[in-house]
N, C-alpha and C positions, 0 to 999 in steps of 0.2 A: 367208320362203322355207323350204322343207322339202327334206330330202335325198330322193334318188330313192326312191320308194315301192316296197317289195317284198312287202308283205303279200298282195296279190292275185295275185302272179305265180305261174304254174303251172310254168313251165319256164325255166331259166336255163342258157345255154351259157357255160362258163368256159374262157377261154383258158389252157391249162395247159402248163407247161414241165417239171414235175416238181420244181421248186424250192420253197422254203419259202413264198414269198408266194402263188403260185397254189394251192398245196396247202391252205394255211390258208383262203384265199378260198373254195375249193370246200367245205371242211369246214364253215365258218361258215354258208354258204347252205343246205347240206344239213340242218344241225342246226336251221335256222329253218323247216324243213318244205318247202323248195322241191325241185322235180324238177330235179336237177343233172345236166348232161351235159358231159363234158370234151371239149375240142377242142385238138389239138396241131398247130402249124404246122410242116410240113416245108419248110425254106428252104434255106440253103446252109451249115448247120452242119457243121463238119468231123467231129464225133462224132455224126452223126445217128442211127446205129443204137443207140448207147448211150443217147441221149436218149429215143428211142422206147421202149426197154426200160424205162427209168426211169419215164417217165410212165405206162406201162401198169401197172407195179407199184403206183404211187400210186393210180391209178383202181381197181385190183382191191382194194386195201386199203380204199378209201372206198366200195366197192361202187357205183360209178357207171360208165356206159358211156363209152368214149373213142373219138373219131373222129380219124384222122390226115388232115389236109388238106394236099394237095400244092400248095404255092404257090411252088415253086422257080423256075419260069419267070418268073412275075410279079415275084418278088423280085429276080431277076437284072436284068430289064429296068427295074424301077422304082428299086431301091435300089443294087445293086452297080454298075450302069452310071453312076448319078449319083455314087456314092462315088469311083470311079476317075477319072471325067471331071473331077471337081472338083479332085482333087489334081494332075492333069496341067495344069490351068489355073491353078495357083498358089493355089488356095483350100483351106480346111480344112473339109471337110464335116461334117455331123451326120446320120448315117444314120437314127437313131431318129426325128428330127423328120419325115423324109420317109416312113419306113416306117409310122408310126402312122396317118395319115389314109388312106393308099393301100392298105396291106397289112393290118395288124393290125385297125384299125377300119374298113377298107374291105372288102377281099376276104373276110377271115375273118368279119367281122360279117355279110356277105351269106350266107356258108355257114351260119352259126349260125341266122340267121333262116329260111333256106330249109329247115333241118332241123326247123322247127316250134317253136323256142325263142322266148320272148317278149322276153328281154333277153340281153345279153352282159355278163359280169363279168370283170374282170382284177384282178391283184394290185398295181396301181399305187398309189403313195402320193400321191393327189390326191383332191379331193372334187368331186362334181357336185351342185349344188343347183338346183332348179327353182322359179320363183316362180309365183304364182297365175295370171299371164298366159301361162304355158307357156314362158317364156324360161329356158333352161338356163345356169347360170353355172359356170365352172370355177374352183376355188379351190385354193390350195396345200394339201398334206397337212399334218397336224398335227405330223409329225416334220420339223423344219427340216433335219435332216441327210439325210433320204431323199426329201424333196419332189420329185416328178417332173412337176409341172405345166408346167415349161419345155418338156418334150418333146411336150406335148399341145396346144400353142397353135394348131395348124392344124385341129383337129377342128371339124366343122360342128355346127350346132344339131340337125340330123337324127341325127347320130351320137351326140351327147351325150344325147339323149332316150332312147336305147336301151342306155345303158351304166351298169353298177354298178361302184363301186370301194370295197368295204367297208373296205379297209385305210387309206383316207385319214384315218380318225379315230384311227388307232393309231400308235404308235412301232414301230420295228423291234424294239427290245428286247421290247416287248409281244407282237409277232408270234411271236418265238421262244418266249416263255413259253406262248402259246396253242398253239403246235405241240406242246409237251410235254404240256400239259393235255389236248389233243385226241387224244393218242396217236399222232402222226405224225412225231415227231422222228427216228425211225430209218428212216423210209420215204422222205421227200423227199430230193432231192439238194442240192448246193451252190447258192449264190445264182447266178442267171442273170447272164451277162456282158452289158454294155451293147452291145458290138459282137459280136454272136453269131457272125458268120462269120469272125472272126479267132481267137477262143479263145486258144491259147498262141502263135500265130504273130505275129511282129512286123510292123509296117506295111511296112517296106522289103522284107521277104521276100514279103509278099503282093503288093505292087505290081510286083515284079520279074517276075512271070509274064505281064505284059501287054506287048505289043510297044512301046507308047509309052514304056516305061521305058528302053528302049535308044536314047537320043537323043544319046549322046556327051557329055552333061553340059555344063557352062558355067562361068562365073566367079562368084566371091564378091566383091562390090564394095561399097565404102563409099558413103555418101550423096553424097559429093563426087566419086565416079568412080574412086577408087583401087582397083586390083585387088589383093586380098589372098590369093586362093587359087582352087581349083577345086572343083566339085561334080559329082556323078554324076546329077543330076536334081532339079528343084525340087520334085518330088512327095515328096522325103524331108525337107522342111522345113516349118515353120509359124511364123507371126509370134509373136515372144516367145521362140523357142527359143534356148537358150544353149549347150547341150551338143552335141558332135559337129561343131562348126565347124572345129576344128583351127587356130585363129588365135590364137596367144599375144600377149598385150598386158598392159600394166600394170593395166587394168581390163577386164572381160569384154566381148566383142562379143555382140550379140543380133541375131536376124533381125528386121528392121524391115518389110520388104516383099518380095514375090516378083514378078518380071517374066517372065511366060510368053512374051512376044514376043521379048525379048532372051535368054531363058533364063538370067536372072541372079538370084542371091540377094543382096538388098541388106541390109547390116548396119550397125549403129550402136551407140551406147551406150544404157544403160537409159533415160536421160532422153529419148531419141528415140522411145521407145515410148508416151509419155504423150500422149493426144489428148483434145480436148473435144468432138469432133463426128464423126458418122458418117452414112452414108446407107444406107437399106434399100429393098429392092425386094420385090415379090410379098407385100405386107403383107396378112394375113388378120385380120379382126376377129371376135371370138367371137360378138358379137351379130348378125353378118351385115351390119352397116352401120357406116360410119365415124363415130366420135364427133366431137363439136365440137372442132375444132382451130384454133389451137395449144392444147396442153394438157400439163401436167406429169404424168409417170408415173414410178413406180419402174421402172427399166429394167435388165434383166439382159443382158449381152453374151455370156455363156456359161453353161453349166449350173452350174458351181461359183462363179460370180460372185455376190456378195451383193446386187447391184443398187444403183443410184445414181439420184438424182433427175435427170431430163432432160426437156426440152421437145420434144415431137414437133410439127413444123411441118406446115402444109398441103402436100400433095404437088405436085411439078412433074413432069409426064409420068410419073406413077405412082411416082416416087421420093420417099421421105420423108426429110427431114433431121432428125436427132436431136441436140440440143445439151445436153450435160451441164453441171451447175453446177460440177463439179470434174473435172479431167482423169482419164481412165481408162487403165489399163495394158493394152497389147497388144490393141487392137481388131482383130479378125481377120476378113478377108473370107471368106465361106463359112459362118461361124457365124451364129447368129440372135440378133437383138435382140428381147426379149420384154417387153411392157409390162404393168405391174400397177397396179391401184388397191387399195392395202393388200394383202389376200390374194388378190384376184380377178385372173385373167388377162383382159386386155382385148384383146390381139392381139399380133402380132409379124410380123417379116419377115427376109429374108436380108440380112446385111451385105454391102455392095458397096464 
């Protein structure tokens, strides 16, 4: 297998934020002789004007054209609505997983190709490798602390075939060094935020602007039904949460589950958070077809999870059961279980 070939590419559209990763990506590709064109997504960023100004300065410094693509309406309908709806249903969403296939590598990729570019490039820390049969494989980035393959598991073969991720072979430390060597250290801005539409705003303040947040609250209840306190809305909690419960005890209480029907926050002790099994829906497979199941995969249940060995069973009514060899802490509905074979992403789905 060989990494995505760029030698014959005449034009590459780079998704740029003005941060160090996309700035280094654009510089590397330009220095390789490619015709580089920057594209900035205008979404729901609170500091949109400042970001546009910043990315324009980077583009001017690199002497490349920059196009501002207004995707605010699509982003609201696809990502923001999903984000808020999930929290009000007692789930903990992952907006980047939804945004990537639909917006960044969906609508933005369409805009880049429509502009006449051959490929799209981003500053993600992941690798795309294509085999002689034309099948594209998504692999972890070489920097284990920055690997972003988890967020990309819903990309299709058609999308992977059009994408370059040059930073997948580098560490973050290396990228900062390259920025200095390339002369752009004083030009790019700070590192991009994962949840771009929150920025410095906390989750509760963001959610409070929606009518569904004003539902009168409910009870905080133990697993055996004892009422310990009140809450102002289940959207302010997530499984595994310890802080902010306001329930004194000899040992801490943790959020174990959320019940949107009864509007209850269920709490227990840390031992109640360990589970060996989960179910996933809407599973996507990177190769486009389901592998032979049952099968053992290294499975990550959240971005910062190291991953653990688990057997994925054959689905029943499109719901897959995942059985871990060892119990895992705080399996959270709404997050995504992503399956790996060594460094390669095989697929993943939403935890239910």
